[in-house]
Backbone bond lengths (Angstrom), bond angles and torsions (degrees), N, CA, C in turn:
res aa  C-N    CA-C-N  psi(-1)  N-CA   C-N-CA  omega(-1)  CA-C   N-CA-C  phi
1 M - - - 1.439 - - 1.528 111.08 -
2 L 1.329 118.11 -43.55 1.456 121.79 -179.13 1.521 112.73 -67.13
3 E 1.324 117.52 -24.26 1.461 119.40 179.40 1.532 111.72 -71.26
4 L 1.332 118.00 -18.30 1.471 121.31 176.91 1.520 112.72 -85.38
5 L 1.300 117.69 -15.73 1.463 121.87 -175.63 1.536 113.87 -59.26
6 P 1.334 120.71 -45.05 1.470 119.42 179.22 1.533 113.23 -62.35
7 T 1.292 117.58 -27.00 1.463 121.09 177.90 1.516 111.49 -86.87
8 A 1.309 118.21 -35.31 1.455 121.89 -174.89 1.529 112.65 -71.98
9 V 1.308 118.09 -36.47 1.466 120.91 -176.78 1.522 111.59 -62.38
10 P 1.339 121.19 -50.70 1.464 119.66 178.07 1.532 112.92 -63.61
11 V 1.307 117.30 -35.36 1.467 120.41 179.16 1.521 110.37 -64.64
12 V 1.307 116.59 -42.88 1.467 120.52 178.97 1.532 110.13 -66.06
13 L 1.331 118.10 -42.09 1.461 120.99 178.87 1.526 112.10 -62.36
14 V 1.312 117.49 -42.91 1.465 121.40 177.62 1.525 110.28 -63.96
15 A 1.326 117.18 -41.29 1.465 120.12 179.07 1.527 111.29 -64.32
16 V 1.321 117.34 -40.29 1.471 120.66 179.26 1.529 110.54 -65.39
17 V 1.330 117.45 -44.35 1.464 120.57 179.18 1.533 110.26 -63.87
18 N 1.325 117.23 -42.67 1.467 120.75 179.24 1.520 111.59 -63.31
19 L 1.315 117.60 -46.08 1.462 119.95 179.91 1.523 111.37 -66.12
20 G 1.316 117.05 -40.09 1.458 119.86 177.32 1.516 112.16 -62.17
21 A 1.324 117.00 -44.43 1.468 120.73 178.69 1.528 110.69 -66.56
22 L 1.316 117.53 -38.86 1.458 120.73 179.58 1.528 110.74 -64.75
23 F 1.331 118.27 -46.76 1.465 120.74 178.12 1.527 110.98 -64.59
24 N 1.319 116.87 -39.29 1.453 120.85 177.38 1.525 110.84 -61.79
25 C 1.308 117.22 -43.63 1.459 121.71 179.52 1.523 111.31 -64.86
26 V 1.314 117.49 -45.08 1.462 121.34 -178.48 1.526 110.63 -64.24
27 R 1.320 118.09 -37.13 1.463 121.69 -177.25 1.530 113.49 -83.02
28 T 1.323 118.07 -13.08 1.463 121.51 -179.87 1.528 109.60 -77.98
29 P 1.335 117.95 133.53 1.469 119.80 177.00 1.533 110.71 -61.52
30 A 1.312 116.16 145.97 1.463 121.43 -175.49 1.527 112.58 -60.55
31 E 1.328 118.11 -30.84 1.466 119.63 -178.99 1.530 113.08 -71.71
32 R 1.326 118.13 -13.53 1.467 120.81 176.77 1.520 112.77 -92.79
33 C 1.328 119.35 -3.63 1.464 121.77 179.41 1.522 109.96 -77.91
34 R 1.328 115.20 135.18 1.464 120.71 178.88 1.523 110.11 -108.22
35 Y 1.330 114.90 151.56 1.459 125.56 170.14 1.527 114.80 71.08
36 L 1.309 120.03 -38.18 1.468 122.94 -178.87 1.522 109.27 -136.27
37 P 1.344 116.63 154.63 1.470 118.35 171.43 1.534 110.15 -64.26
38 K 1.307 114.89 158.28 1.471 120.70 -175.41 1.534 112.16 -58.57
39 L 1.302 118.32 -42.49 1.468 121.32 -179.88 1.526 111.24 -60.68
40 L 1.332 117.22 -40.49 1.462 119.19 178.63 1.540 111.42 -68.21
41 W 1.339 117.05 -34.18 1.462 118.77 174.75 1.520 110.92 -62.29
42 V 1.323 116.83 -43.83 1.472 120.06 179.19 1.523 110.06 -60.94
43 L 1.325 117.47 -46.09 1.469 120.62 179.02 1.528 111.24 -64.24
44 F 1.323 116.70 -38.26 1.464 120.83 178.67 1.528 110.74 -63.83
45 I 1.331 116.72 -42.95 1.472 120.55 178.33 1.524 110.45 -63.65
46 L 1.325 116.73 -43.83 1.469 120.46 -179.23 1.523 112.36 -68.70
47 G 1.332 117.42 -34.96 1.455 121.07 -172.89 1.504 115.79 -87.52
48 T 1.331 117.85 -22.07 1.466 118.40 -173.25 1.519 113.68 -116.57
49 S 1.293 117.12 10.69 1.458 122.40 176.85 1.522 111.90 57.80
50 I 1.297 118.08 -127.88 1.462 122.26 -171.01 1.530 112.08 -67.00
51 V 1.313 118.17 -30.85 1.470 121.10 179.79 1.522 110.54 -64.10
52 G 1.308 117.52 -46.14 1.461 121.07 178.83 1.519 112.18 -65.62
53 A 1.314 117.13 -39.76 1.462 121.03 179.66 1.522 110.79 -64.67
54 L 1.313 117.54 -45.44 1.460 120.29 179.48 1.524 111.50 -68.47
55 A 1.329 117.04 -37.01 1.472 120.02 176.44 1.522 110.28 -61.71
56 W 1.330 117.83 -42.87 1.464 120.19 177.55 1.527 110.93 -62.40
57 L 1.320 116.79 -47.04 1.458 119.95 -176.04 1.524 112.69 -64.47
58 Y 1.333 118.20 -32.83 1.462 120.69 -177.73 1.525 113.52 -97.07
59 L 1.318 118.81 -30.98 1.461 121.08 -173.19 1.517 114.96 -120.21
60 G 1.304 117.86 -19.83 1.453 121.11 -164.71 1.496 118.54 -74.77
61 K 1.332 119.66 -28.47 1.459 117.97 -175.67 1.514 111.66 -129.58
62 R 1.317 114.00 147.85 1.464 120.61 176.81 1.520 109.10 -72.94
63 P 1.326 116.84 149.37 1.464 119.12 175.60 1.524 110.95 -66.36
64 E 1.320 116.03 153.65 1.455 120.41 177.01 1.515 109.55 -68.15
65 S 1.331 116.02 140.89 1.450 119.61 177.47 1.520 109.34 -81.34
66 I 1.304 115.68 154.63 1.455 121.22 178.14 1.517 108.02 -84.58
67 D 1.294 117.04 128.68 1.451 122.29 -178.18 1.524 109.03 -110.24
68 C 1.329 116.00 143.81 1.467 120.04 179.35 1.525 111.32 -63.57
69 A 1.294 118.33 -25.62 1.456 120.65 -179.57 1.520 111.43 -66.46
70 D 1.332 116.67 -19.25 1.460 119.91 178.23 1.521 111.88 -70.08
71 Y 1.312 117.74 -21.02 1.453 122.44 -176.37 1.526 109.35 -116.82
72 T 1.298 116.77 115.87 1.456 120.42 -178.03 1.516 111.71 -87.23
73 D 1.300 118.05 -22.43 1.450 122.45 -178.11 1.528 108.29 -122.50
74 S 1.328 115.91 142.07 1.466 119.35 -177.04 1.526 111.47 -62.42
75 T 1.316 118.34 -30.39 1.463 119.29 179.63 1.520 110.96 -68.41
76 D 1.348 117.36 -32.99 1.467 119.72 175.47 1.520 110.14 -60.85
77 W 1.326 116.06 -43.17 1.457 120.59 -178.28 1.525 110.08 -65.88
78 E 1.334 117.11 -44.13 1.459 121.17 -179.96 1.524 111.16 -62.74
79 E 1.318 117.04 -42.40 1.462 120.42 179.60 1.522 110.96 -65.12
80 G 1.331 116.78 -39.71 1.459 120.05 178.19 1.513 111.45 -63.29
81 C 1.321 116.84 -43.58 1.461 120.55 178.26 1.518 111.06 -65.95
82 A 1.322 116.48 -40.26 1.463 119.83 -179.76 1.523 110.97 -63.37
83 R 1.336 117.34 -39.88 1.466 120.08 178.72 1.524 110.51 -65.04
84 R 1.338 116.98 -41.21 1.458 119.54 -177.57 1.515 112.36 -72.20
85 S 1.323 118.91 -29.13 1.464 120.71 -175.42 1.523 112.54 -108.28
86 S 1.318 118.07 16.41 1.459 120.21 -176.22 1.523 112.15 -64.77
87 S 1.312 117.68 -22.87 1.458 119.58 -178.75 1.525 112.13 -86.71
88 L 1.344 118.25 -5.75 1.453 121.15 -179.16 1.525 110.30 -87.96
89 P 1.336 117.79 137.52 1.455 119.60 -179.83 1.526 111.89 -78.63
90 G 1.325 116.61 157.74 1.453 121.60 173.67 1.514 113.35 80.14
91 K 1.327 114.34 -175.86 1.459 120.99 -179.12 1.528 109.12 -97.88
92 L 1.300 116.45 131.83 1.457 121.71 -178.46 1.517 109.84 -112.28
93 T 1.310 116.38 146.31 1.455 121.48 170.29 1.514 105.96 -118.34
94 T 1.315 116.87 122.50 1.451 120.41 -178.78 1.510 109.81 -120.35
95 R 1.308 116.01 157.22 1.450 122.08 177.67 1.523 107.60 -134.75
96 S 1.309 116.48 130.18 1.458 120.90 -179.61 1.524 109.30 -81.80
97 A 1.316 115.73 175.40 1.464 120.88 179.94 1.519 112.08 -63.75
98 C 1.321 118.18 -26.46 1.466 120.13 -178.46 1.521 111.74 -94.54
99 G 1.327 117.63 5.53 1.452 120.70 172.56 1.503 115.88 96.91
100 Y 1.305 120.17 -1.47 1.461 121.82 178.53 1.513 109.13 -69.39
101 R 1.301 117.50 134.22 1.456 121.87 -177.65 1.515 109.76 -112.40
102 A 1.329 115.63 137.88 1.469 119.96 179.74 1.511 109.32 -136.25
103 D 1.306 116.20 134.97 1.458 121.77 172.58 1.511 107.27 -97.15
104 I 1.322 115.44 124.51 1.455 120.62 -174.82 1.516 108.05 -117.20
105 A 1.298 117.60 125.19 1.471 121.50 179.87 1.503 109.93 -84.44
């Protein structure tokens, strides 16, 4: 039984990554898929094993956009923007999709 362990662990890890990427792809809205239509991504994940799964996880979907509904208070929005832009030099003025304006130092 122990002689199968070195072979079983990588197989299980590859299966978990493949299933996770496949479920992630199926649950992602089609408008967030990049480079290929959603059906081709699913076939690519199924057909190429770990390569397709990793390609989907790193390249396949657009990041979620930030929505104003996520922030109920203007200070939450300002703090979120400040954290994301802390590495940028100078003073920034940003405007969210709902029109809120924030000056970030």
